[in-house]
DOPAVO-929322 format. One line per 4 residues: number of its first residue (from 1); for each residue x, y, z of C-alpha. Coordinates in nm, 3 decimals. Layout:
NUM = X:Y:Z ~ ...
***
This chain:
1 = 0.090:0.745:1.284 ~ 0.257:0.734:0.945 ~ 0.199:1.014:0.696 ~ 0.292:1.006:0.332
5 = 0.209:1.038:-0.036 ~ 0.039:0.811:-0.283 ~ 0.037:0.858:-0.658 ~ -0.195:0.696:-0.909
9 = 0.073:0.763:-1.174 ~ -0.154:0.944:-1.417 ~ -0.011:1.143:-1.708 ~ -0.251:1.433:-1.749
13 = -0.245:1.756:-1.947 ~ -0.188:2.070:-1.743 ~ -0.507:2.265:-1.819 ~ -0.338:2.600:-1.750
17 = -0.065:2.550:-2.012 ~ -0.202:2.280:-2.243 ~ 0.118:2.079:-2.196 ~ 0.120:1.705:-2.129
21 = 0.440:1.558:-1.981 ~ 0.600:1.249:-2.133 ~ 0.608:0.912:-1.964 ~ 0.977:0.959:-1.893
25 = 0.917:1.295:-1.727 ~ 0.649:1.155:-1.499 ~ 0.862:0.854:-1.404 ~ 1.153:1.078:-1.305
29 = 0.910:1.316:-1.132 ~ 0.788:1.033:-0.909 ~ 1.145:0.963:-0.799 ~ 1.195:1.331:-0.724
33 = 0.869:1.339:-0.526 ~ 0.970:1.040:-0.315 ~ 1.310:1.187:-0.231 ~ 1.153:1.522:-0.153
37 = 0.891:1.355:0.069 ~ 1.169:1.202:0.277 ~ 1.345:1.538:0.305 ~ 1.015:1.694:0.417
41 = 0.981:1.444:0.701 ~ 0.710:1.223:0.557 ~ 0.706:0.852:0.634 ~ 0.566:0.674:0.327
45 = 0.569:0.696:-0.052 ~ 0.332:0.468:-0.245 ~ 0.273:0.415:-0.616 ~ -0.010:0.239:-0.795
49 = 0.006:-0.031:-1.060 ~ -0.141:0.022:-1.407 ~ -0.085:-0.138:-1.745 ~ -0.253:0.112:-1.974
53 = -0.213:0.472:-2.091 ~ -0.230:0.736:-1.954 ~ -0.057:0.573:-1.656 ~ 0.311:0.489:-1.629
57 = 0.358:0.257:-1.327 ~ 0.351:-0.091:-1.477 ~ 0.644:-0.210:-1.262 ~ 0.620:-0.076:-0.906
61 = 0.902:-0.290:-0.768 ~ 1.149:-0.158:-1.025 ~ 1.058:0.201:-0.941 ~ 1.056:0.148:-0.566
65 = 1.391:-0.033:-0.568 ~ 1.543:0.259:-0.759 ~ 1.399:0.500:-0.501 ~ 1.520:0.280:-0.215
69 = 1.877:0.314:-0.343 ~ 1.850:0.694:-0.317 ~ 1.673:0.727:0.017 ~ 1.748:0.622:0.374
73 = 1.435:0.637:0.585 ~ 1.109:0.656:0.392 ~ 0.889:0.345:0.369 ~ 0.810:0.243:0.010
77 = 0.471:0.095:-0.065 ~ 0.213:0.037:-0.338 ~ -0.134:0.168:-0.398 ~ -0.206:-0.096:-0.524
81 = -0.043:-0.426:-0.632 ~ -0.284:-0.623:-0.850 ~ -0.345:-0.953:-0.672 ~ -0.579:-1.071:-0.948
85 = -0.374:-1.041:-1.266 ~ -0.024:-1.091:-1.121 ~ 0.102:-1.440:-1.049 ~ 0.130:-1.471:-0.669
89 = 0.461:-1.656:-0.713 ~ 0.607:-1.356:-0.896 ~ 0.464:-1.116:-0.636 ~ 0.629:-1.322:-0.362
93 = 0.965:-1.312:-0.537 ~ 0.958:-0.948:-0.651 ~ 0.851:-0.797:-0.321 ~ 1.081:-1.015:-0.111
97 = 1.361:-0.888:-0.334 ~ 1.248:-0.529:-0.276 ~ 1.236:-0.604:0.097 ~ 1.603:-0.705:0.094
101 = 1.717:-0.416:-0.127 ~ 1.536:-0.159:0.088 ~ 1.651:-0.313:0.420 ~ 1.290:-0.373:0.515
105 = 1.165:-0.023:0.426 ~ 0.866:-0.149:0.231 ~ 0.519:-0.294:0.246 ~ 0.246:-0.334:-0.013
109 = -0.124:-0.291:-0.067 ~ -0.319:-0.563:-0.243 ~ -0.612:-0.472:-0.465 ~ -0.813:-0.590:-0.763
113 = -0.765:-0.268:-0.959 ~ -1.027:-0.061:-1.136 ~ -0.940:-0.120:-1.502 ~ -1.162:-0.393:-1.645
117 = -0.961:-0.467:-1.964 ~ -0.649:-0.556:-1.761 ~ -0.797:-0.899:-1.687 ~ -0.794:-1.040:-2.043
121 = -0.457:-0.874:-2.109 ~ -0.314:-1.113:-1.850 ~ -0.533:-1.410:-1.939 ~ -0.784:-1.365:-1.656
125 = -1.162:-1.338:-1.642 ~ -1.295:-1.027:-1.468 ~ -1.602:-1.224:-1.362 ~ -1.367:-1.426:-1.140
129 = -1.204:-1.116:-0.990 ~ -1.306:-1.178:-0.631 ~ -1.231:-1.555:-0.623 ~ -0.897:-1.477:-0.790
133 = -0.812:-1.222:-0.521 ~ -0.896:-1.466:-0.243 ~ -0.714:-1.768:-0.386 ~ -0.408:-1.577:-0.506
137 = -0.356:-1.406:-0.174 ~ -0.399:-1.732:0.013 ~ -0.109:-1.873:-0.189 ~ 0.104:-1.559:-0.153
141 = 0.057:-1.566:0.223 ~ 0.190:-1.921:0.235 ~ 0.481:-1.858:-0.004 ~ 0.623:-1.599:0.234
145 = 0.578:-1.815:0.544 ~ 0.658:-2.168:0.431 ~ 0.991:-2.270:0.283 ~ 0.829:-2.549:0.084
149 = 0.479:-2.518:-0.061 ~ 0.246:-2.769:-0.220 ~ -0.054:-2.600:-0.377 ~ -0.345:-2.689:-0.600
153 = -0.611:-2.431:-0.685 ~ -0.848:-2.321:-0.956 ~ -0.662:-2.038:-1.122 ~ -0.298:-2.136:-1.167
157 = -0.073:-2.434:-1.226 ~ -0.029:-2.656:-0.921 ~ 0.292:-2.631:-0.718 ~ 0.479:-2.926:-0.569
161 = 0.775:-2.884:-0.337 ~ 0.815:-2.521:-0.446 ~ 1.034:-2.266:-0.269 ~ 0.995:-1.894:-0.340
165 = 1.326:-1.708:-0.342 ~ 1.460:-1.501:-0.188 ~ 1.306:-1.580:0.146 ~ 1.164:-1.275:0.327
169 = 1.419:-1.054:0.500 ~ 1.483:-1.175:0.859 ~ 1.222:-1.445:0.809 ~ 0.941:-1.187:0.837
173 = 0.696:-1.148:0.550 ~ 0.632:-0.799:0.412 ~ 0.337:-0.629:0.579 ~ 0.026:-0.632:0.361
177 = -0.258:-0.383:0.340 ~ -0.575:-0.484:0.156 ~ -0.722:-0.192:-0.036 ~ -1.087:-0.172:-0.128
181 = -1.330:0.092:-0.247 ~ -1.650:-0.110:-0.236 ~ -1.601:-0.480:-0.154 ~ -1.682:-0.614:0.194
185 = -1.519:-0.948:0.112 ~ -1.181:-0.773:0.095 ~ -1.235:-0.621:0.438 ~ -1.319:-0.974:0.556
189 = -1.001:-1.110:0.398 ~ -0.784:-0.846:0.566 ~ -0.940:-0.927:0.904 ~ -0.902:-1.303:0.856
193 = -0.527:-1.281:0.801 ~ -0.468:-1.009:1.059 ~ -0.345:-0.774:0.786 ~ -0.408:-0.403:0.742
197 = -0.709:-0.254:0.566 ~ -0.669:0.060:0.354 ~ -0.964:0.274:0.247 ~ -0.903:0.490:-0.061
201 = -1.110:0.771:0.099 ~ -1.089:1.004:-0.199 ~ -1.383:0.986:-0.437 ~ -1.668:0.876:-0.209
205 = -1.836:1.019:0.103 ~ -1.675:0.922:0.433 ~ -1.983:0.723:0.535 ~ -1.914:0.474:0.257
209 = -1.565:0.393:0.386 ~ -1.687:0.405:0.743 ~ -1.902:0.098:0.677 ~ -1.612:-0.099:0.528
213 = -1.375:-0.007:0.809 ~ -1.640:-0.087:1.067 ~ -1.686:-0.432:0.916 ~ -1.309:-0.489:0.911
217 = -1.274:-0.396:1.277 ~ -1.564:-0.619:1.378 ~ -1.425:-0.917:1.188 ~ -1.072:-0.848:1.320
221 = -1.208:-0.910:1.668 ~ -1.407:-1.213:1.548 ~ -1.090:-1.382:1.421 ~ -0.915:-1.334:1.753
225 = -0.666:-1.061:1.667 ~ -0.778:-0.829:1.946 ~ -1.029:-0.558:2.021 ~ -1.172:-0.365:1.721
229 = -0.961:-0.059:1.803 ~ -0.642:-0.264:1.763 ~ -0.705:-0.328:1.393 ~ -0.459:-0.170:1.146
233 = -0.632:0.093:0.934 ~ -0.498:0.323:0.663 ~ -0.673:0.610:0.487 ~ -0.619:0.796:0.165
237 = -0.693:1.162:0.118 ~ -0.638:1.456:-0.112 ~ -0.549:1.817:-0.047 ~ -0.430:2.130:-0.221
241 = -0.282:2.384:0.016 ~ -0.178:2.747:0.004 ~ -0.120:2.995:0.284 ~ -0.439:3.175:0.188
245 = -0.751:2.966:0.139 ~ -0.883:3.164:-0.158 ~ -0.547:3.143:-0.334 ~ -0.561:2.763:-0.301
249 = -0.911:2.753:-0.450 ~ -0.825:2.984:-0.738 ~ -0.508:2.791:-0.827 ~ -0.653:2.442:-0.800
253 = -0.989:2.508:-0.969 ~ -0.877:2.457:-1.332 ~ -0.708:2.131:-1.234 ~ -1.019:2.013:-1.051
257 = -1.252:2.113:-1.332 ~ -1.052:1.911:-1.586 ~ -0.941:1.616:-1.371 ~ -0.987:1.279:-1.547
261 = -1.195:1.126:-1.267 ~ -1.408:1.400:-1.115 ~ -1.372:1.681:-1.369 ~ -1.675:1.812:-1.559
265 = -1.897:1.689:-1.278 ~ -1.986:1.842:-0.941 ~ -1.844:2.181:-0.855 ~ -1.526:2.190:-0.651
269 = -1.724:2.325:-0.357 ~ -1.977:2.042:-0.374 ~ -1.709:1.778:-0.419 ~ -1.502:1.899:-0.124
273 = -1.815:1.892:0.089 ~ -1.903:1.536:-0.018 ~ -1.552:1.385:-0.006 ~ -1.227:1.433:0.194
277 = -1.074:1.651:-0.081 ~ -0.969:1.969:0.101 ~ -0.864:2.282:-0.087 ~ -0.757:2.564:0.140
281 = -0.517:2.680:0.408 ~ -0.294:2.451:0.620 ~ -0.532:2.496:0.913 ~ -0.830:2.387:0.705
285 = -0.647:2.069:0.606 ~ -0.543:2.009:0.967 ~ -0.898:2.052:1.091 ~ -1.041:1.822:0.825
289 = -0.795:1.537:0.874 ~ -0.773:1.565:1.252 ~ -1.146:1.496:1.238 ~ -1.098:1.165:1.056
293 = -1.048:0.997:1.392 ~ -1.404:1.092:1.490 ~ -1.535:0.914:1.180 ~ -1.308:0.610:1.152
297 = -1.149:0.570:1.496 ~ -0.777:0.579:1.567 ~ -0.578:0.465:1.266 ~ -0.219:0.405:1.162
301 = -0.150:0.553:0.817 ~ -0.263:0.863:0.629 ~ -0.160:0.904:0.265 ~ -0.229:1.209:0.049
305 = -0.275:1.226:-0.328 ~ -0.095:1.545:-0.434 ~ 0.025:1.500:-0.793 ~ -0.305:1.425:-0.965
309 = -0.483:1.607:-1.249 ~ -0.183:1.754:-1.432 ~ -0.026:1.956:-1.151 ~ 0.332:2.049:-1.253
313 = 0.619:1.903:-1.055 ~ 0.720:2.242:-0.912 ~ 0.373:2.283:-0.762 ~ 0.372:1.928:-0.627
317 = 0.704:1.982:-0.452 ~ 0.568:2.301:-0.298 ~ 0.266:2.106:-0.176 ~ 0.495:1.845:-0.019
321 = 0.685:2.120:0.164 ~ 0.365:2.271:0.305 ~ 0.240:1.927:0.405 ~ 0.566:1.835:0.576
325 = 0.632:2.170:0.744 ~ 0.290:2.300:0.842 ~ 0.033:2.020:0.832 ~ 0.182:1.685:0.932
329 = 0.363:1.803:1.250 ~ 0.034:1.938:1.385 ~ -0.162:1.630:1.278 ~ 0.092:1.406:1.453
333 = 0.024:1.589:1.777 ~ -0.352:1.610:1.729 ~ -0.394:1.242:1.646 ~ -0.169:1.136:1.934
337 = -0.382:1.318:2.191 ~ -0.582:1.076:2.407 ~ -0.486:0.786:2.182 ~ -0.574:0.468:2.378
341 = -0.275:0.266:2.495 ~ -0.396:-0.049:2.319 ~ -0.400:0.114:1.974 ~ -0.089:-0.021:1.797
345 = 0.167:0.187:1.617 ~ 0.191:0.177:1.240 ~ 0.367:-0.144:1.135 ~ 0.737:-0.135:1.049
349 = 0.976:-0.414:0.964 ~ 1.187:-0.359:1.276 ~ 0.879:-0.368:1.495 ~ 0.758:-0.693:1.339
353 = 1.100:-0.858:1.368 ~ 1.103:-0.769:1.737 ~ 0.753:-0.911:1.783 ~ 0.852:-1.240:1.620
357 = 1.197:-1.296:1.771 ~ 1.215:-1.083:2.084 ~ 1.580:-1.041:2.181 ~ 1.693:-1.337:1.971
361 = 1.859:-1.285:1.635 ~ 1.632:-1.305:1.330 ~ 1.652:-1.566:1.061 ~ 1.927:-1.546:0.801
365 = 1.830:-1.771:0.512 ~ 2.125:-1.983:0.393 ~ 2.037:-2.245:0.131 ~ 2.186:-2.591:0.111
369 = 2.346:-2.713:-0.207 ~ 2.083:-2.853:-0.442 ~ 2.024:-2.957:-0.799 ~ 1.906:-2.612:-0.900
373 = 1.561:-2.727:-1.005 ~ 1.371:-2.568:-0.713 ~ 1.219:-2.902:-0.615 ~ 1.255:-2.998:-0.251
377 = 1.194:-3.347:-0.122 ~ 1.240:-3.463:0.234 ~ 1.349:-3.143:0.408 ~ 1.376:-2.768:0.389
381 = 1.631:-2.648:0.134 ~ 1.778:-2.413:0.395 ~ 2.054:-2.506:0.639 ~ 1.943:-2.237:0.884
385 = 1.595:-2.390:0.921 ~ 1.491:-2.435:1.282 ~ 1.175:-2.635:1.354 ~ 0.899:-2.415:1.490
389 = 0.531:-2.496:1.547 ~ 0.337:-2.445:1.227 ~ 0.646:-2.373:1.020 ~ 0.769:-2.545:0.708
393 = 1.116:-2.595:0.850 ~ 1.276:-2.930:0.920 ~ 1.043:-3.226:0.933 ~ 0.744:-2.999:0.877
397 = 0.875:-2.934:0.526 ~ 0.876:-3.300:0.424 ~ 0.676:-3.371:0.114 ~ 0.586:-3.724:0.013
***
């Protein structure tokens, strides 16, 4: 199991002080959170992508590369990368670059986003959101696996003899999670490609996500990837923790009551009953999240939202310490108990390199001299290319 943090990158007024941090403060706070998460023994730090106030994370790869330079172990991810309004060619390039700079300590989550106006801002039609997600990811998947790509689709300019650079680190594409709150077609897409499926698991009852994950597992088996329990599942979650349960409730209540998404709605007690939000002692959080396996089956990644709703950085860092010291070590043990042998570990770059190459050395991409126009005719533009079945190396890369 991997445990970590995810941030939606909101900039929200602290209801207890009336103060709203600046964009710069929140950007630097995210870096501090990621470094602190690594120190606390967590495995993953993920940021969302937004292009509108009051959110700051318009360029996840820039932020994550900066964090990668200041950390050594933690996996850097997204929650989410917009597969609809980003050009898949630019996604392929940016995240392969992040893969190299982080020495493979990265993956990413694809999603359509939940901000309708973002589509026209980037020249897209929200009514085509699902077809865009399907076509764009199909191209991205190829760009990371084929040295030379010819492509013609509905939503972007055709490609002929195109090579995305840099090539993925060690010849292994970044691992992809597909995130969805409500769309079964995205669960289907994740299963088709043998990718991971991530359920937000924050604002809706568990039964809602249970249906999506159940569909994903069923279709995973249908496409020949293995038994349903071998599918790669990630869950979100949210908690506020203090040593004493009542202290946690008293401290978090004003933040809950004024939160941008669920504030001024159901009471905190009703919301925590209906959703995985858990406000209480470390043991209450342990009990709640150890029980996720009974609802969703064995899974590979658990991320917590802990900096939402205007919580000050000092409080967030305290929450990370409690999570890392008192909650996650127990959850690791609880969720490892009686875990079936065929349930895979959470994906890592090293693990995937080993699966692809065994004891052989991985690919090191070394380009041939060329005209510099990124047009390849007749062969792969890489001198290290070794023909493999289904690859775009050697003769398989020839384009006529």
